[in-house]
C-alpha positions as CSV (number, residue, x, y, z in Angstrom):
1,M,-0.2,-0.1,-0.2
2,K,3.4,2.2,0.9
3,H,4.8,1.4,-2.1
4,S,1.6,2.4,-4.9
5,L,1.6,5.9,-3.0
6,W,5.3,6.4,-3.8
7,I,4.7,5.6,-7.2
8,A,1.3,8.0,-6.9
9,A,3.2,11.0,-5.9
10,W,6.5,10.2,-8.2
11,A,4.3,9.8,-11.3
12,V,2.5,13.3,-10.8
13,L,5.7,14.8,-9.8
14,L,6.9,13.5,-13.6
15,C,3.9,14.3,-15.4
16,A,4.5,18.4,-13.8
17,C,8.0,18.4,-15.3
18,G,7.1,17.5,-18.7
19,E,5.2,20.6,-20.0
20,K,6.2,21.6,-23.8
21,P,6.8,25.0,-23.6
22,Q,3.5,28.1,-24.6
23,A,4.8,30.6,-27.2
24,L,2.4,32.3,-29.4
25,V,3.1,31.6,-33.0
26,S,1.0,33.8,-35.7
27,T,-0.7,32.1,-37.8
28,S,-2.6,33.1,-41.4
29,R,-5.7,33.6,-40.0
30,D,-4.6,37.5,-37.9
31,A,-5.4,38.5,-41.7
32,P,-8.0,41.7,-40.9
33,A,-11.5,41.1,-42.1
34,Y,-12.0,43.2,-45.2
35,S,-9.2,41.8,-46.5
36,G,-12.0,39.4,-47.5
37,T,-11.2,34.7,-48.0
38,G,-11.0,34.8,-51.8
39,K,-13.8,32.7,-52.5
40,A,-16.5,34.1,-54.5
41,Y,-19.3,34.8,-52.3
42,A,-19.8,38.4,-51.4
43,V,-21.9,41.0,-50.9
44,G,-22.6,43.2,-54.1
45,G,-20.9,46.3,-53.4
46,W,-18.1,44.8,-51.5
47,K,-14.9,44.8,-52.6
48,Q,-12.5,42.1,-51.4
49,G,-9.2,43.4,-49.6
50,D,-10.5,47.4,-49.6
51,K,-11.4,49.0,-46.3
52,A,-13.6,52.0,-47.2
53,S,-16.0,49.9,-48.5
54,W,-16.1,47.3,-45.7
55,E,-17.2,49.5,-43.9
56,S,-19.8,51.1,-46.1
57,Q,-20.7,47.3,-45.9
58,L,-21.1,47.1,-42.1
59,K,-23.3,50.8,-41.8
60,A,-25.5,49.6,-44.8
61,R,-26.2,46.3,-42.3
62,T,-27.0,48.9,-39.4
63,Q,-28.8,50.7,-40.7
64,Q,-31.0,47.9,-42.3
65,G,-31.9,46.5,-38.6
66,Q,-29.4,43.9,-39.3
67,N,-28.0,45.2,-36.1
68,D,-28.4,42.4,-32.8
69,Y,-27.4,45.3,-30.1
70,G,-30.7,47.3,-31.3
71,R,-32.9,44.6,-30.9
72,M,-32.0,43.3,-27.5
73,N,-33.4,46.4,-25.9
């Protein structure tokens, strides 16, 4: 009984020593939203990669009632 307790304690200690370092790695998913996805399915009037047309599309959506924050009230 005592022997198995020591084995369990050593197993816990060894698991704690095996942690891998955590480093921030940038991926291609860090692109701005207005850059688009490269797919052909886009709203008319919006040009992928154009920040000004992206912002105008967002303004148009909020004016058309697609703003979820306004619906909550």
